LOPAFI-704405 format. One record per residue (C-alpha): chain; x, y, z; residue number from 1. Coordinates in Angstrom, 1 decimal. Example, Ala and Ser with C-alpha at 12.3 -4.5 7.8 and 13.67 -1.06 7.14 Angstrom:
2
(node A, (12.3, -4.5, 7.8), 1) (node A, (13.7, -1.1, 7.1), 2) 
END
This chain:
331
(node A, (18.0, -5.7, 12.4), 1) (node A, (20.3, -3.1, 11.0), 2) (node A, (19.2, -4.0, 7.4), 3) (node A, (15.6, -3.6, 8.4), 4) (node A, (16.2, -0.2, 10.0), 5) (node A, (18.1, 0.9, 6.8), 6) (node A, (15.2, -0.3, 4.7), 7) (node A, (12.6, 1.5, 6.8), 8) (node A, (14.7, 4.7, 6.7), 9) (node A, (15.1, 4.4, 3.0), 10) (node A, (11.4, 4.0, 2.5), 11) (node A, (10.7, 7.2, 4.6), 12) (node A, (13.3, 9.1, 2.6), 13) (node A, (12.0, 7.9, -0.7), 14) (node A, (8.4, 8.8, 0.3), 15) (node A, (9.2, 12.3, 1.4), 16) (node A, (11.3, 12.8, -1.7), 17) (node A, (8.4, 11.6, -3.8), 18) (node A, (6.1, 14.1, -2.0), 19) (node A, (8.6, 16.9, -2.7), 20) (node A, (8.7, 16.0, -6.4), 21) (node A, (4.9, 15.8, -6.6), 22) (node A, (4.6, 19.2, -4.9), 23) (node A, (7.0, 20.8, -7.4), 24) (node A, (5.3, 19.3, -10.4), 25) (node A, (1.8, 20.3, -9.2), 26) (node A, (3.1, 23.8, -8.4), 27) (node A, (4.5, 24.2, -11.9), 28) (node A, (1.3, 22.8, -13.6), 29) (node A, (-1.5, 24.4, -11.5), 30) (node A, (-0.1, 27.5, -9.9), 31) (node A, (-0.4, 29.9, -13.0), 32) (node A, (-3.8, 28.5, -13.9), 33) (node A, (-5.0, 29.1, -10.4), 34) (node A, (-3.9, 32.7, -10.4), 35) (node A, (-5.6, 33.4, -13.8), 36) (node A, (-8.8, 31.8, -12.6), 37) (node A, (-8.8, 33.9, -9.5), 38) (node A, (-8.3, 37.1, -11.4), 39) (node A, (-11.2, 36.2, -13.8), 40) (node A, (-13.5, 35.4, -10.9), 41) (node A, (-12.5, 38.6, -9.1), 42) (node A, (-13.3, 40.6, -12.1), 43) (node A, (-16.7, 39.0, -12.5), 44) (node A, (-17.5, 39.5, -8.8), 45) (node A, (-16.5, 43.2, -8.9), 46) (node A, (-18.6, 43.7, -12.1), 47) (node A, (-21.7, 42.1, -10.5), 48) (node A, (-21.2, 44.2, -7.3), 49) (node A, (-21.0, 47.4, -9.3), 50) (node A, (-23.8, 46.6, -11.7), 51) (node A, (-26.4, 45.6, -9.1), 52) (node A, (-25.0, 47.6, -6.2), 53) (node A, (-24.7, 44.5, -4.0), 54) (node A, (-23.3, 44.8, -0.5), 55) (node A, (-20.5, 42.5, 0.6), 56) (node A, (-22.9, 40.8, 3.1), 57) (node A, (-25.5, 40.2, 0.4), 58) (node A, (-22.9, 38.8, -2.0), 59) (node A, (-21.6, 36.4, 0.8), 60) (node A, (-25.2, 35.2, 1.3), 61) (node A, (-25.6, 34.6, -2.4), 62) (node A, (-22.4, 32.5, -2.4), 63) (node A, (-23.7, 30.4, 0.5), 64) (node A, (-27.0, 29.8, -1.2), 65) (node A, (-25.4, 28.7, -4.4), 66) (node A, (-23.0, 26.4, -2.7), 67) (node A, (-25.7, 24.8, -0.5), 68) (node A, (-28.1, 24.4, -3.4), 69) (node A, (-25.6, 22.5, -5.5), 70) (node A, (-26.2, 19.0, -4.0), 71) (node A, (-30.0, 19.4, -4.3), 72) (node A, (-29.7, 19.5, -8.1), 73) (node A, (-29.6, 15.7, -8.1), 74) (node A, (-32.8, 15.5, -6.1), 75) (node A, (-33.3, 14.6, -2.4), 76) (node A, (-30.0, 13.4, -1.1), 77) (node A, (-31.3, 11.7, 2.0), 78) (node A, (-34.1, 9.6, 0.6), 79) (node A, (-33.4, 5.9, 0.4), 80) (node A, (-31.5, 6.0, -2.9), 81) (node A, (-29.4, 9.0, -2.0), 82) (node A, (-28.8, 7.6, 1.5), 83) (node A, (-27.7, 4.2, 0.1), 84) (node A, (-25.3, 6.0, -2.3), 85) (node A, (-23.9, 7.9, 0.7), 86) (node A, (-23.5, 4.8, 2.8), 87) (node A, (-21.6, 3.1, -0.1), 88) (node A, (-19.3, 6.1, -0.4), 89) (node A, (-18.7, 5.9, 3.4), 90) (node A, (-18.0, 2.2, 3.5), 91) (node A, (-15.7, 2.4, 0.5), 92) (node A, (-13.8, 5.3, 2.1), 93) (node A, (-14.2, 7.4, -1.1), 94) (node A, (-15.6, 10.5, 0.6), 95) (node A, (-16.7, 12.7, -2.3), 96) (node A, (-18.1, 15.4, 0.1), 97) (node A, (-21.0, 16.1, -2.2), 98) (node A, (-23.4, 15.6, 0.6), 99) (node A, (-22.7, 15.4, 4.3), 100) (node A, (-24.9, 15.0, 7.4), 101) (node A, (-26.0, 18.2, 9.0), 102) (node A, (-27.8, 17.1, 12.2), 103) (node A, (-26.0, 16.1, 15.4), 104) (node A, (-27.6, 12.7, 15.3), 105) (node A, (-26.6, 12.2, 11.6), 106) (node A, (-23.0, 13.1, 12.4), 107) (node A, (-22.8, 10.8, 15.4), 108) (node A, (-24.4, 7.9, 13.5), 109) (node A, (-22.0, 8.5, 10.6), 110) (node A, (-19.0, 8.1, 12.9), 111) (node A, (-20.3, 5.0, 14.5), 112) (node A, (-21.4, 3.6, 11.2), 113) (node A, (-18.0, 4.2, 9.7), 114) (node A, (-16.2, 2.5, 12.6), 115) (node A, (-18.0, -0.7, 11.9), 116) (node A, (-18.6, -0.4, 8.2), 117) (node A, (-15.0, 0.5, 7.1), 118) (node A, (-13.4, -2.7, 8.6), 119) (node A, (-16.3, -4.8, 7.3), 120) (node A, (-15.8, -3.3, 3.8), 121) (node A, (-12.0, -3.8, 3.9), 122) (node A, (-12.5, -7.5, 4.8), 123) (node A, (-15.1, -8.0, 2.1), 124) (node A, (-13.1, -6.4, -0.6), 125) (node A, (-10.0, -8.3, 0.5), 126) (node A, (-12.0, -11.6, 0.4), 127) (node A, (-13.4, -10.9, -3.0), 128) (node A, (-10.0, -9.9, -4.2), 129) (node A, (-8.6, -13.3, -3.1), 130) (node A, (-11.4, -15.1, -4.8), 131) (node A, (-10.7, -13.2, -8.0), 132) (node A, (-7.0, -14.0, -7.8), 133) (node A, (-7.9, -17.7, -7.3), 134) (node A, (-10.2, -17.6, -10.4), 135) (node A, (-7.5, -15.8, -12.4), 136) (node A, (-4.9, -18.4, -11.4), 137) (node A, (-7.2, -21.3, -12.6), 138) (node A, (-7.8, -19.5, -15.9), 139) (node A, (-4.1, -18.9, -16.4), 140) (node A, (-3.2, -22.5, -15.5), 141) (node A, (-5.7, -23.8, -18.0), 142) (node A, (-4.5, -21.4, -20.7), 143) (node A, (-0.9, -22.5, -20.2), 144) (node A, (-2.0, -26.1, -20.4), 145) (node A, (-3.8, -25.4, -23.6), 146) (node A, (-0.8, -23.5, -25.0), 147) (node A, (1.5, -26.4, -23.8), 148) (node A, (3.8, -24.1, -21.9), 149) (node A, (6.7, -25.5, -20.0), 150) (node A, (5.4, -24.3, -16.7), 151) (node A, (1.7, -24.4, -16.0), 152) (node A, (1.7, -22.7, -12.6), 153) (node A, (0.3, -19.2, -12.4), 154) (node A, (3.1, -16.9, -11.1), 155) (node A, (2.7, -13.7, -9.2), 156) (node A, (3.6, -11.7, -12.3), 157) (node A, (0.9, -13.5, -14.2), 158) (node A, (-1.7, -12.7, -11.6), 159) (node A, (-0.6, -9.1, -11.4), 160) (node A, (-0.8, -8.7, -15.1), 161) (node A, (-4.3, -10.3, -15.2), 162) (node A, (-5.7, -8.1, -12.4), 163) (node A, (-4.1, -5.1, -13.9), 164) (node A, (-5.6, -5.7, -17.3), 165) (node A, (-9.0, -6.3, -15.7), 166) (node A, (-8.7, -3.0, -13.7), 167) (node A, (-7.8, -1.2, -16.9), 168) (node A, (-10.9, -2.7, -18.7), 169) (node A, (-13.2, -1.6, -15.9), 170) (node A, (-11.9, 1.9, -15.8), 171) (node A, (-11.9, 2.4, -19.5), 172) (node A, (-15.4, 0.9, -19.8), 173) (node A, (-16.7, 2.9, -16.9), 174) (node A, (-15.2, 6.1, -18.4), 175) (node A, (-17.2, 5.6, -21.6), 176) (node A, (-20.5, 5.0, -19.7), 177) (node A, (-20.1, 8.0, -17.4), 178) (node A, (-19.0, 10.2, -20.3), 179) (node A, (-22.3, 9.4, -22.0), 180) (node A, (-24.6, 9.8, -19.0), 181) (node A, (-22.9, 12.8, -17.3), 182) (node A, (-21.9, 14.8, -20.4), 183) (node A, (-18.2, 14.8, -19.4), 184) (node A, (-15.3, 14.4, -21.7), 185) (node A, (-13.8, 11.0, -21.9), 186) (node A, (-10.6, 12.2, -20.2), 187) (node A, (-12.6, 13.7, -17.3), 188) (node A, (-14.7, 10.5, -17.0), 189) (node A, (-11.5, 8.4, -16.9), 190) (node A, (-10.1, 10.8, -14.3), 191) (node A, (-13.3, 10.3, -12.2), 192) (node A, (-13.1, 6.5, -12.5), 193) (node A, (-9.5, 6.4, -11.4), 194) (node A, (-10.1, 8.8, -8.5), 195) (node A, (-13.1, 6.8, -7.4), 196) (node A, (-11.6, 3.3, -7.5), 197) (node A, (-8.4, 4.4, -5.8), 198) (node A, (-10.6, 5.9, -3.0), 199) (node A, (-9.1, 9.3, -3.4), 200) (node A, (-12.5, 10.9, -3.9), 201) (node A, (-11.7, 14.6, -4.5), 202) (node A, (-15.4, 15.3, -5.2), 203) (node A, (-14.7, 17.7, -8.1), 204) (node A, (-16.5, 15.1, -10.3), 205) (node A, (-19.4, 13.1, -8.7), 206) (node A, (-21.8, 10.9, -10.6), 207) (node A, (-25.6, 11.0, -10.1), 208) (node A, (-25.7, 14.7, -9.3), 209) (node A, (-27.6, 16.1, -12.3), 210) (node A, (-31.2, 16.1, -13.6), 211) (node A, (-32.7, 14.4, -10.5), 212) (node A, (-30.7, 11.2, -11.4), 213) (node A, (-31.1, 9.7, -7.9), 214) (node A, (-34.9, 9.5, -8.3), 215) (node A, (-35.5, 9.4, -12.0), 216) (node A, (-32.8, 7.0, -13.2), 217) (node A, (-32.8, 3.9, -11.0), 218) (node A, (-30.9, 1.8, -13.6), 219) (node A, (-28.1, 4.4, -13.8), 220) (node A, (-28.0, 4.4, -10.0), 221) (node A, (-27.7, 0.7, -9.8), 222) (node A, (-25.0, 0.7, -12.5), 223) (node A, (-23.0, 3.3, -10.6), 224) (node A, (-23.1, 1.3, -7.4), 225) (node A, (-22.1, -1.9, -9.2), 226) (node A, (-19.2, -0.1, -10.8), 227) (node A, (-18.0, 1.2, -7.5), 228) (node A, (-18.3, -2.1, -5.6), 229) (node A, (-17.0, -4.4, -8.3), 230) (node A, (-14.2, -2.0, -9.3), 231) (node A, (-13.0, -1.6, -5.8), 232) (node A, (-12.9, -5.4, -5.4), 233) (node A, (-10.7, -5.7, -8.5), 234) (node A, (-8.4, -2.9, -7.3), 235) (node A, (-8.3, -4.7, -4.0), 236) (node A, (-7.2, -7.8, -5.7), 237) (node A, (-4.3, -6.0, -7.4), 238) (node A, (-3.3, -4.3, -4.1), 239) (node A, (-3.5, -7.6, -2.4), 240) (node A, (-1.0, -9.1, -4.8), 241) (node A, (1.4, -6.1, -4.3), 242) (node A, (1.2, -6.4, -0.6), 243) (node A, (1.8, -10.1, -0.6), 244) (node A, (4.7, -9.6, -2.9), 245) (node A, (6.2, -7.1, -0.6), 246) (node A, (5.6, -9.3, 2.5), 247) (node A, (7.2, -12.3, 0.7), 248) (node A, (10.3, -10.2, -0.1), 249) (node A, (10.5, -9.0, 3.5), 250) (node A, (10.1, -12.5, 4.9), 251) (node A, (12.8, -13.9, 2.6), 252) (node A, (15.2, -11.1, 3.6), 253) (node A, (14.5, -11.7, 7.3), 254) (node A, (15.1, -15.4, 6.8), 255) (node A, (18.5, -14.6, 5.1), 256) (node A, (19.4, -12.4, 8.0), 257) (node A, (18.5, -15.1, 10.5), 258) (node A, (20.6, -17.6, 8.6), 259) (node A, (23.6, -15.3, 8.7), 260) (node A, (23.2, -14.7, 12.4), 261) (node A, (22.9, -18.4, 13.1), 262) (node A, (26.1, -19.0, 11.0), 263) (node A, (28.0, -16.5, 13.1), 264) (node A, (27.0, -18.2, 16.3), 265) (node A, (28.1, -21.6, 15.0), 266) (node A, (31.9, -20.9, 14.8), 267) (node A, (34.1, -24.0, 14.8), 268) (node A, (36.8, -24.3, 17.5), 269) (node A, (39.7, -26.6, 18.2), 270) (node A, (38.9, -29.2, 20.8), 271) (node A, (42.5, -30.2, 21.7), 272) (node A, (44.1, -29.4, 25.0), 273) (node A, (47.7, -28.1, 25.3), 274) (node A, (50.2, -30.9, 26.0), 275) (node A, (53.4, -30.6, 28.0), 276) (node A, (54.2, -27.8, 30.3), 277) (node A, (51.7, -25.0, 31.2), 278) (node A, (52.1, -22.1, 28.8), 279) (node A, (51.8, -18.5, 29.5), 280) (node A, (49.0, -16.1, 28.3), 281) (node A, (51.1, -15.1, 25.4), 282) (node A, (51.8, -18.7, 24.3), 283) (node A, (48.1, -19.6, 24.4), 284) (node A, (47.4, -16.7, 22.0), 285) (node A, (48.3, -19.1, 19.1), 286) (node A, (45.0, -21.0, 19.5), 287) (node A, (42.6, -19.7, 16.8), 288) (node A, (39.0, -20.8, 16.0), 289) (node A, (38.8, -19.0, 12.7), 290) (node A, (38.5, -21.0, 9.5), 291) (node A, (40.6, -18.4, 7.7), 292) (node A, (43.7, -19.3, 9.7), 293) (node A, (43.3, -23.0, 9.0), 294) (node A, (42.6, -24.0, 12.6), 295) (node A, (46.3, -24.4, 13.4), 296) (node A, (47.6, -24.8, 16.9), 297) (node A, (51.0, -24.6, 18.5), 298) (node A, (51.9, -27.6, 20.5), 299) (node A, (55.5, -28.2, 21.6), 300) (node A, (56.6, -25.3, 19.4), 301) (node A, (55.5, -26.8, 16.1), 302) (node A, (52.4, -26.1, 13.9), 303) (node A, (50.1, -29.1, 13.7), 304) (node A, (46.9, -29.6, 11.7), 305) (node A, (43.8, -28.7, 13.7), 306) (node A, (41.3, -31.3, 14.8), 307) (node A, (38.0, -31.4, 12.9), 308) (node A, (35.9, -28.4, 13.5), 309) (node A, (33.1, -28.7, 16.0), 310) (node A, (30.1, -26.5, 16.6), 311) (node A, (30.0, -24.1, 19.5), 312) (node A, (27.4, -26.2, 21.3), 313) (node A, (30.0, -29.0, 21.6), 314) (node A, (31.8, -26.9, 24.3), 315) (node A, (29.4, -28.2, 26.9), 316) (node A, (30.2, -31.8, 26.0), 317) (node A, (33.9, -31.4, 26.4), 318) (node A, (34.6, -31.2, 30.1), 319) (node A, (38.3, -31.4, 29.6), 320) (node A, (38.4, -28.0, 27.9), 321) (node A, (39.8, -25.2, 30.1), 322) (node A, (37.5, -22.3, 30.8), 323) (node A, (40.0, -19.9, 29.4), 324) (node A, (40.1, -21.7, 26.0), 325) (node A, (36.3, -21.7, 25.8), 326) (node A, (36.2, -18.0, 26.4), 327) (node A, (38.9, -17.3, 23.7), 328) (node A, (37.2, -19.6, 21.2), 329) (node A, (33.9, -17.9, 21.7), 330) (node A, (35.6, -14.6, 20.8), 331) 
END
């Protein structure tokens, strides 16, 4: 139990340390750029206000109109194609934030839909991931048999390598496709694919949001949905292997702890009674149940070899043992 507490505490400390390191790195990389962008935007805003004599209230209204109009560039967001895309994003827990329900009924149904859909999606992705791992293990086993390897079983490292390679292929291929259709750079497309399949979903890059794509490009819509669902299944397979590996390590460590605890409760003791006269408390202190002292006992003033070691449970079978000796042997 102490080792488990130490492991949990170590994980908490490592996680917070990792968060602090990440915050420091992001601060050094993004802080200066953010300040420069804000200065440029402020200069543009002030120039427009002076040029067209716009009041602060009017400028605020223009900002709202521009922000609210952005999702509509892809066409109707709540027709069947857009609604299906939104439902997929909810079920996959990506949460781009490109379109959100506005009505009270829509918000209420979104919460109820997510409560049922998210567990259902997790189970589905987990099941598909297990089937993919099973298929990968069969392929690896046959490949090892064909190559005449010494061991033909698919190890966890083999499966993790296979699913990792498949995930990399999906992300790199998807990045090339989205770079062509969305007009992004390859790096930005790769960033979008990674953020999507890891369900981070910042929403700074969202597919199907330009040129009425939801209504005019049904093939591209279908390709995007297949990419999301199949990619999440492959990523779920990789995460499933990592979780199983961690659980296996934890189970093995718990088993070792239980074995050590059981060994401590199975201490051998000497089963012989004292012969001759009744000795005092100080004389009886020479009885030792530890293996390190060789299980010697004093009897008649001489050291004699101890009797064969017996488990602690044998105490109940030896009615001739004095209660005081049982207590001292247990200590």
